[in-house]
KOLGU-4560 file (N, C-alpha, C; in nm, 3 decimals, padded with zeros to 5 digits):
<recs>
<n_xx: -01.199 n_yy: 00.901 n_zz: 00.349 ca_xx: -01.141 ca_yy: 00.779 ca_zz: 00.332 c_xx: -01.262 c_yy: 00.706 c_zz: 00.302 mol: A seq: 1 type: MET>
<n_xx: -01.342 n_yy: 00.697 n_zz: 00.374 ca_xx: -01.491 ca_yy: 00.645 ca_zz: 00.415 c_xx: -01.570 c_yy: 00.660 c_zz: 00.276 mol: A seq: 2 type: ASP>
<n_xx: -01.561 n_yy: 00.788 n_zz: 00.226 ca_xx: -01.657 ca_yy: 00.809 ca_zz: 00.155 c_xx: -01.575 c_yy: 00.781 c_zz: 00.004 mol: A seq: 3 type: ARG>
<n_xx: -01.480 n_yy: 00.812 n_zz: -00.007 ca_xx: -01.413 ca_yy: 00.740 ca_zz: -00.139 c_xx: -01.400 c_yy: 00.584 c_zz: -00.155 mol: A seq: 4 type: LYS>
<n_xx: -01.435 n_yy: 00.505 n_zz: -00.051 ca_xx: -01.405 ca_yy: 00.369 ca_zz: -00.030 c_xx: -01.520 c_yy: 00.326 c_zz: -00.071 mol: A seq: 5 type: MET>
<n_xx: -01.670 n_yy: 00.416 n_zz: -00.042 ca_xx: -01.785 ca_yy: 00.332 ca_zz: -00.003 c_xx: -01.839 c_yy: 00.272 c_zz: -00.163 mol: A seq: 6 type: ALA>
<n_xx: -01.886 n_yy: 00.190 n_zz: -00.154 ca_xx: -01.928 ca_yy: 00.092 ca_zz: -00.262 c_xx: -01.815 c_yy: 00.029 c_zz: -00.323 mol: A seq: 7 type: ASN>
<n_xx: -01.669 n_yy: 00.024 n_zz: -00.253 ca_xx: -01.611 ca_yy: -00.044 ca_zz: -00.339 c_xx: -01.520 c_yy: -00.136 c_zz: -00.240 mol: A seq: 8 type: ARG>
<n_xx: -01.483 n_yy: -00.240 n_zz: -00.324 ca_xx: -01.385 ca_yy: -00.355 ca_zz: -00.247 c_xx: -01.261 c_yy: -00.342 c_zz: -00.225 mol: A seq: 9 type: LYS>
<n_xx: -01.207 n_yy: -00.336 n_zz: -00.102 ca_xx: -01.031 ca_yy: -00.358 ca_zz: -00.089 c_xx: -00.986 c_yy: -00.493 c_zz: -00.097 mol: A seq: 10 type: LEU>
<n_xx: -00.875 n_yy: -00.515 n_zz: -00.190 ca_xx: -00.839 ca_yy: -00.622 ca_zz: -00.211 c_xx: -00.667 c_yy: -00.614 c_zz: -00.198 mol: A seq: 11 type: ILE>
<n_xx: -00.610 n_yy: -00.666 n_zz: -00.055 ca_xx: -00.440 ca_yy: -00.647 ca_zz: -00.046 c_xx: -00.390 c_yy: -00.714 c_zz: -00.184 mol: A seq: 12 type: ARG>
<n_xx: -00.270 n_yy: -00.651 n_zz: -00.209 ca_xx: -00.187 ca_yy: -00.671 ca_zz: -00.261 c_xx: -00.160 c_yy: -00.842 c_zz: -00.296 mol: A seq: 13 type: LEU>
<n_xx: -00.128 n_yy: -00.877 n_zz: -00.186 ca_xx: -00.107 ca_yy: -01.003 ca_zz: -00.141 c_xx: -00.183 c_yy: -01.104 c_zz: -00.167 mol: A seq: 14 type: SER>
<n_xx: -00.318 n_yy: -01.060 n_zz: -00.160 ca_xx: -00.440 ca_yy: -01.125 ca_zz: -00.206 c_xx: -00.510 c_yy: -01.128 c_zz: -00.360 mol: A seq: 15 type: GLN>
<n_xx: -00.419 n_yy: -01.034 n_zz: -00.444 ca_xx: -00.447 ca_yy: -01.045 ca_zz: -00.584 c_xx: -00.459 c_yy: -01.145 c_zz: -00.687 mol: A seq: 16 type: LEU>
<n_xx: -00.345 n_yy: -01.195 n_zz: -00.666 ca_xx: -00.345 ca_yy: -01.316 ca_zz: -00.765 c_xx: -00.431 c_yy: -01.432 c_zz: -00.689 mol: A seq: 17 type: LYS>
<n_xx: -00.457 n_yy: -01.461 n_zz: -00.615 ca_xx: -00.577 ca_yy: -01.522 ca_zz: -00.580 c_xx: -00.677 c_yy: -01.456 c_zz: -00.611 mol: A seq: 18 type: THR>
<n_xx: -00.751 n_yy: -01.377 n_zz: -00.554 ca_xx: -00.855 ca_yy: -01.304 ca_zz: -00.607 c_xx: -00.860 c_yy: -01.293 c_zz: -00.778 mol: A seq: 19 type: LYS>
<n_xx: -00.824 n_yy: -01.277 n_zz: -00.860 ca_xx: -00.795 ca_yy: -01.268 ca_zz: -00.966 c_xx: -00.824 c_yy: -01.433 c_zz: -01.018 mol: A seq: 20 type: LEU>
<n_xx: -00.790 n_yy: -01.529 n_zz: -00.970 ca_xx: -00.802 ca_yy: -01.652 ca_zz: -01.006 c_xx: -00.949 c_yy: -01.689 c_zz: -00.981 mol: A seq: 21 type: ALA>
<n_xx: -00.999 n_yy: -01.650 n_zz: -00.876 ca_xx: -01.111 ca_yy: -01.715 ca_zz: -00.803 c_xx: -01.259 c_yy: -01.614 c_zz: -00.828 mol: A seq: 22 type: THR>
<n_xx: -01.235 n_yy: -01.503 n_zz: -00.849 ca_xx: -01.323 ca_yy: -01.386 ca_zz: -00.869 c_xx: -01.322 c_yy: -01.315 c_zz: -01.016 mol: A seq: 23 type: GLU>
<n_xx: -01.434 n_yy: -01.284 n_zz: -01.074 ca_xx: -01.444 ca_yy: -01.196 ca_zz: -01.185 c_xx: -01.455 c_yy: -01.054 c_zz: -01.144 mol: A seq: 24 type: ASN>
<n_xx: -01.314 n_yy: -00.968 n_zz: -01.150 ca_xx: -01.286 ca_yy: -00.863 ca_zz: -01.073 c_xx: -01.367 c_yy: -00.780 c_zz: -01.185 mol: A seq: 25 type: LEU>
<n_xx: -01.396 n_yy: -00.798 n_zz: -01.315 ca_xx: -01.406 ca_yy: -00.669 ca_zz: -01.384 c_xx: -01.551 c_yy: -00.639 c_zz: -01.364 mol: A seq: 26 type: GLU>
<n_xx: -01.644 n_yy: -00.683 n_zz: -01.303 ca_xx: -01.764 ca_yy: -00.674 ca_zz: -01.228 c_xx: -01.748 c_yy: -00.597 c_zz: -01.088 mol: A seq: 27 type: GLU>
<n_xx: -01.622 n_yy: -00.569 n_zz: -01.061 ca_xx: -01.649 ca_yy: -00.544 ca_zz: -00.896 c_xx: -01.584 c_yy: -00.393 c_zz: -00.899 mol: A seq: 28 type: VAL>
<n_xx: -01.590 n_yy: -00.286 n_zz: -00.840 ca_xx: -01.534 ca_yy: -00.171 ca_zz: -00.833 c_xx: -01.432 c_yy: -00.194 c_zz: -00.709 mol: A seq: 29 type: ASP>
<n_xx: -01.337 n_yy: -00.228 n_zz: -00.770 ca_xx: -01.222 ca_yy: -00.286 ca_zz: -00.639 c_xx: -01.078 c_yy: -00.184 c_zz: -00.630 mol: A seq: 30 type: TRP>
<n_xx: -01.029 n_yy: -00.157 n_zz: -00.518 ca_xx: -00.914 ca_yy: -00.052 ca_zz: -00.522 c_xx: -00.802 c_yy: -00.175 c_zz: -00.445 mol: A seq: 31 type: VAL>
<n_xx: -00.646 n_yy: -00.134 n_zz: -00.451 ca_xx: -00.563 ca_yy: -00.169 ca_zz: -00.356 c_xx: -00.480 c_yy: -00.065 c_zz: -00.326 mol: A seq: 32 type: THR>
<n_xx: -00.377 n_yy: -00.138 n_zz: -00.245 ca_xx: -00.292 ca_yy: -00.012 ca_zz: -00.188 c_xx: -00.130 c_yy: -00.060 c_zz: -00.204 mol: A seq: 33 type: PHE>
<n_xx: -00.028 n_yy: -00.013 n_zz: -00.235 ca_xx: 00.119 ca_yy: -00.085 ca_zz: -00.229 c_xx: 00.204 c_yy: 00.003 c_zz: -00.212 mol: A seq: 34 type: GLY>
<n_xx: 00.330 n_yy: -00.027 n_zz: -00.162 ca_xx: 00.410 ca_yy: 00.069 ca_zz: -00.106 c_xx: 00.530 c_yy: 00.037 c_zz: -00.245 mol: A seq: 35 type: VAL>
<n_xx: 00.590 n_yy: 00.117 n_zz: -00.326 ca_xx: 00.712 ca_yy: 00.105 ca_zz: -00.336 c_xx: 00.824 c_yy: 00.034 c_zz: -00.288 mol: A seq: 36 type: ILE>
<n_xx: 00.841 n_yy: -00.081 n_zz: -00.293 ca_xx: 00.951 ca_yy: -00.132 ca_zz: -00.275 c_xx: 01.097 c_yy: -00.181 c_zz: -00.305 mol: A seq: 37 type: VAL>
<n_xx: 01.100 n_yy: -00.136 n_zz: -00.481 ca_xx: 01.197 ca_yy: -00.160 ca_zz: -00.548 c_xx: 01.151 c_yy: -00.078 c_zz: -00.683 mol: A seq: 38 type: LYS>
<n_xx: 01.231 n_yy: 00.002 n_zz: -00.709 ca_xx: 01.243 ca_yy: 00.073 ca_zz: -00.869 c_xx: 01.338 c_yy: 00.017 c_zz: -00.946 mol: A seq: 39 type: LYS>
<n_xx: 01.328 n_yy: -00.004 n_zz: -01.064 ca_xx: 01.413 ca_yy: -00.064 ca_zz: -01.185 c_xx: 01.470 c_yy: 00.055 c_zz: -01.244 mol: A seq: 40 type: VAL>
<n_xx: 01.566 n_yy: 00.132 n_zz: -01.271 ca_xx: 01.632 ca_yy: 00.222 ca_zz: -01.356 c_xx: 01.555 c_yy: 00.204 c_zz: -01.479 mol: A seq: 41 type: THR>
<n_xx: 01.494 n_yy: 00.342 n_zz: -01.518 ca_xx: 01.407 ca_yy: 00.372 ca_zz: -01.646 c_xx: 01.505 c_yy: 00.296 c_zz: -01.755 mol: A seq: 42 type: PRO>
<n_xx: 01.421 n_yy: 00.206 n_zz: -01.871 ca_xx: 01.439 ca_yy: 00.125 ca_zz: -01.970 c_xx: 01.414 c_yy: 00.183 c_zz: -02.080 mol: A seq: 43 type: GLN>
<n_xx: 01.448 n_yy: 00.139 n_zz: -02.197 ca_xx: 01.380 ca_yy: 00.131 ca_zz: -02.347 c_xx: 01.354 c_yy: 00.032 c_zz: -02.392 mol: A seq: 44 type: SER>
<n_xx: 01.269 n_yy: 00.050 n_zz: -02.463 ca_xx: 01.178 ca_yy: -00.065 ca_zz: -02.559 c_xx: 01.283 c_yy: -00.034 c_zz: -02.693 mol: A seq: 45 type: THR>
<n_xx: 01.262 n_yy: -00.153 n_zz: -02.755 ca_xx: 01.307 ca_yy: -00.147 ca_zz: -02.924 c_xx: 01.293 c_yy: -00.058 c_zz: -02.970 mol: A seq: 46 type: SER>
<n_xx: 01.167 n_yy: 00.004 n_zz: -02.971 ca_xx: 01.137 ca_yy: 00.154 ca_zz: -03.063 c_xx: 01.173 c_yy: 00.270 c_zz: -02.988 mol: A seq: 47 type: ASN>
<n_xx: 01.224 n_yy: 00.253 n_zz: -02.878 ca_xx: 01.273 ca_yy: 00.409 ca_zz: -02.817 c_xx: 01.200 c_yy: 00.448 c_zz: -02.678 mol: A seq: 48 type: GLY>
<n_xx: 01.063 n_yy: 00.387 n_zz: -02.667 ca_xx: 01.019 ca_yy: 00.440 ca_zz: -02.553 c_xx: 01.081 c_yy: 00.407 c_zz: -02.432 mol: A seq: 49 type: ARG>
<n_xx: 01.064 n_yy: 00.476 n_zz: -02.322 ca_xx: 01.105 ca_yy: 00.490 ca_zz: -02.216 c_xx: 00.985 c_yy: 00.442 c_zz: -02.111 mol: A seq: 50 type: THR>
<n_xx: 01.057 n_yy: 00.332 n_zz: -02.037 ca_xx: 00.936 ca_yy: 00.303 ca_zz: -01.901 c_xx: 00.996 c_yy: 00.260 c_zz: -01.802 mol: A seq: 51 type: PHE>
<n_xx: 00.935 n_yy: 00.259 n_zz: -01.676 ca_xx: 00.985 ca_yy: 00.227 ca_zz: -01.566 c_xx: 00.888 c_yy: 00.080 c_zz: -01.509 mol: A seq: 52 type: SER>
<n_xx: 00.991 n_yy: 00.008 n_zz: -01.423 ca_xx: 00.908 ca_yy: -00.106 ca_zz: -01.332 c_xx: 00.926 c_yy: -00.061 c_zz: -01.216 mol: A seq: 53 type: ILE>
<n_xx: 00.812 n_yy: -00.067 n_zz: -01.129 ca_xx: 00.805 ca_yy: -00.063 ca_zz: -00.974 c_xx: 00.793 c_yy: -00.204 c_zz: -00.930 mol: A seq: 54 type: TRP>
<n_xx: 00.841 n_yy: -00.203 n_zz: -00.802 ca_xx: 00.794 ca_yy: -00.370 ca_zz: -00.752 c_xx: 00.719 c_yy: -00.323 c_zz: -00.619 mol: A seq: 55 type: ARG>
<n_xx: 00.583 n_yy: -00.315 n_zz: -00.612 ca_xx: 00.489 ca_yy: -00.330 ca_zz: -00.508 c_xx: 00.438 c_yy: -00.410 c_zz: -00.439 mol: A seq: 56 type: LEU>
<n_xx: 00.430 n_yy: -00.403 n_zz: -00.256 ca_xx: 00.424 ca_yy: -00.478 ca_zz: -00.180 c_xx: 00.299 c_yy: -00.392 c_zz: -00.099 mol: A seq: 57 type: ASN>
<n_xx: 00.224 n_yy: -00.468 n_zz: -00.031 ca_xx: 00.115 ca_yy: -00.406 ca_zz: 00.099 c_xx: 00.200 c_yy: -00.446 c_zz: 00.208 mol: A seq: 58 type: ASP>
<n_xx: 00.297 n_yy: -00.490 n_zz: 00.250 ca_xx: 00.354 ca_yy: -00.467 ca_zz: 00.372 c_xx: 00.308 c_yy: -00.593 c_zz: 00.461 mol: A seq: 59 type: LEU>
<n_xx: 00.227 n_yy: -00.669 n_zz: 00.406 ca_xx: 00.177 ca_yy: -00.772 ca_zz: 00.496 c_xx: 00.267 c_yy: -00.905 c_zz: 00.439 mol: A seq: 60 type: ARG>
<n_xx: 00.288 n_yy: -00.936 n_zz: 00.365 ca_xx: 00.348 ca_yy: -01.070 ca_zz: 00.281 c_xx: 00.481 c_yy: -01.000 c_zz: 00.182 mol: A seq: 61 type: ASP>
<n_xx: 00.590 n_yy: -00.964 n_zz: 00.248 ca_xx: 00.692 ca_yy: -00.940 ca_zz: 00.172 c_xx: 00.745 c_yy: -01.032 c_zz: 00.030 mol: A seq: 62 type: LEU>
<n_xx: 00.680 n_yy: -01.140 n_zz: 00.063 ca_xx: 00.761 ca_yy: -01.246 ca_zz: -00.058 c_xx: 00.653 c_yy: -01.196 c_zz: -00.184 mol: A seq: 63 type: SER>
<n_xx: 00.552 n_yy: -01.169 n_zz: -00.158 ca_xx: 00.425 ca_yy: -01.155 ca_zz: -00.280 c_xx: 00.431 c_yy: -00.996 c_zz: -00.328 mol: A seq: 64 type: GLN>
<n_xx: 00.536 n_yy: -00.994 n_zz: -00.415 ca_xx: 00.492 ca_yy: -00.813 ca_zz: -00.469 c_xx: 00.459 c_yy: -00.855 c_zz: -00.664 mol: A seq: 65 type: CYS>
<n_xx: 00.406 n_yy: -00.712 n_zz: -00.655 ca_xx: 00.368 ca_yy: -00.693 ca_zz: -00.790 c_xx: 00.405 c_yy: -00.608 c_zz: -00.867 mol: A seq: 66 type: VAL>
<n_xx: 00.480 n_yy: -00.643 n_zz: -01.003 ca_xx: 00.518 ca_yy: -00.540 ca_zz: -01.097 c_xx: 00.451 c_yy: -00.459 c_zz: -01.189 mol: A seq: 67 type: SER>
<n_xx: 00.488 n_yy: -00.320 n_zz: -01.149 ca_xx: 00.396 ca_yy: -00.214 ca_zz: -01.193 c_xx: 00.473 c_yy: -00.180 c_zz: -01.340 mol: A seq: 68 type: LEU>
<n_xx: 00.429 n_yy: -00.154 n_zz: -01.451 ca_xx: 00.514 ca_yy: -00.106 ca_zz: -01.602 c_xx: 00.442 c_yy: 00.012 c_zz: -01.612 mol: A seq: 69 type: PHE>
<n_xx: 00.524 n_yy: 00.093 n_zz: -01.588 ca_xx: 00.485 ca_yy: 00.264 ca_zz: -01.640 c_xx: 00.537 c_yy: 00.340 c_zz: -01.755 mol: A seq: 70 type: LEU>
<n_xx: 00.432 n_yy: 00.345 n_zz: -01.872 ca_xx: 00.443 ca_yy: 00.381 ca_zz: -01.983 c_xx: 00.413 c_yy: 00.548 c_zz: -02.001 mol: A seq: 71 type: PHE>
<n_xx: 00.484 n_yy: 00.609 n_zz: -02.130 ca_xx: 00.410 ca_yy: 00.702 ca_zz: -02.160 c_xx: 00.387 c_yy: 00.817 c_zz: -02.100 mol: A seq: 72 type: GLY>
<n_xx: 00.283 n_yy: 00.885 n_zz: -02.087 ca_xx: 00.279 ca_yy: 00.993 ca_zz: -01.966 c_xx: 00.271 c_yy: 00.951 c_zz: -01.835 mol: A seq: 73 type: ASP>
<n_xx: 00.245 n_yy: 00.905 n_zz: -01.802 ca_xx: 00.238 ca_yy: 00.809 ca_zz: -01.660 c_xx: 00.399 c_yy: 00.781 c_zz: -01.583 mol: A seq: 74 type: VAL>
<n_xx: 00.451 n_yy: 00.754 n_zz: -01.699 ca_xx: 00.603 ca_yy: 00.726 ca_zz: -01.692 c_xx: 00.648 c_yy: 00.856 c_zz: -01.671 mol: A seq: 75 type: HIS>
<n_xx: 00.615 n_yy: 00.949 n_zz: -01.762 ca_xx: 00.696 ca_yy: 01.084 ca_zz: -01.740 c_xx: 00.655 c_yy: 01.175 c_zz: -01.638 mol: A seq: 76 type: LYS>
<n_xx: 00.544 n_yy: 01.146 n_zz: -01.586 ca_xx: 00.487 ca_yy: 01.206 ca_zz: -01.474 c_xx: 00.525 c_yy: 01.144 c_zz: -01.355 mol: A seq: 77 type: GLU>
<n_xx: 00.560 n_yy: 00.997 n_zz: -01.354 ca_xx: 00.577 ca_yy: 00.969 ca_zz: -01.222 c_xx: 00.744 c_yy: 00.865 c_zz: -01.206 mol: A seq: 78 type: HIS>
<n_xx: 00.801 n_yy: 00.903 n_zz: -01.291 ca_xx: 00.937 ca_yy: 00.800 ca_zz: -01.270 c_xx: 01.021 c_yy: 00.846 c_zz: -01.172 mol: A seq: 79 type: TRP>
<n_xx: 01.003 n_yy: 00.969 n_zz: -01.135 ca_xx: 01.111 ca_yy: 01.017 ca_zz: -01.001 c_xx: 01.031 c_yy: 00.977 c_zz: -00.870 mol: A seq: 80 type: LYS>
<n_xx: 00.910 n_yy: 00.929 n_zz: -00.837 ca_xx: 00.873 ca_yy: 00.900 ca_zz: -00.729 c_xx: 00.942 c_yy: 00.809 c_zz: -00.636 mol: A seq: 81 type: THR>
<n_xx: 00.953 n_yy: 00.887 n_zz: -00.502 ca_xx: 01.057 ca_yy: 00.769 ca_zz: -00.454 c_xx: 01.034 c_yy: 00.626 c_zz: -00.381 mol: A seq: 82 type: ASP>
<n_xx: 01.103 n_yy: 00.570 n_zz: -00.382 ca_xx: 01.092 ca_yy: 00.397 ca_zz: -00.312 c_xx: 01.034 c_yy: 00.457 c_zz: -00.184 mol: A seq: 83 type: GLN>
<n_xx: 00.936 n_yy: 00.363 n_zz: -00.110 ca_xx: 00.869 ca_yy: 00.386 ca_zz: -00.023 c_xx: 00.733 c_yy: 00.447 c_zz: -00.047 mol: A seq: 84 type: GLY>
<n_xx: 00.725 n_yy: 00.523 n_zz: -00.112 ca_xx: 00.593 ca_yy: 00.622 ca_zz: -00.155 c_xx: 00.465 c_yy: 00.504 c_zz: -00.160 mol: A seq: 85 type: THR>
<n_xx: 00.358 n_yy: 00.537 n_zz: -00.084 ca_xx: 00.241 ca_yy: 00.474 ca_zz: -00.084 c_xx: 00.167 c_yy: 00.500 c_zz: -00.225 mol: A seq: 86 type: VAL>
</recs>
């Protein structure tokens, strides 16, 4: 993990909104980790494309979640991932 995180900044999901408002993260190599705390049943767009929505949390502040929308190949590959997965 030390090797993978070298020269990268860890930003907790619960801090993400604040960091996006106060820092230019486009110029920083940053990572975050989250746990899938809720999954919505896959849905379809008006043009028939299927997608999933996951609610992610860092388990530090359960009131701070991030919604992740999965489309295309990412949806096809990961839509069956279980709740509770990191």
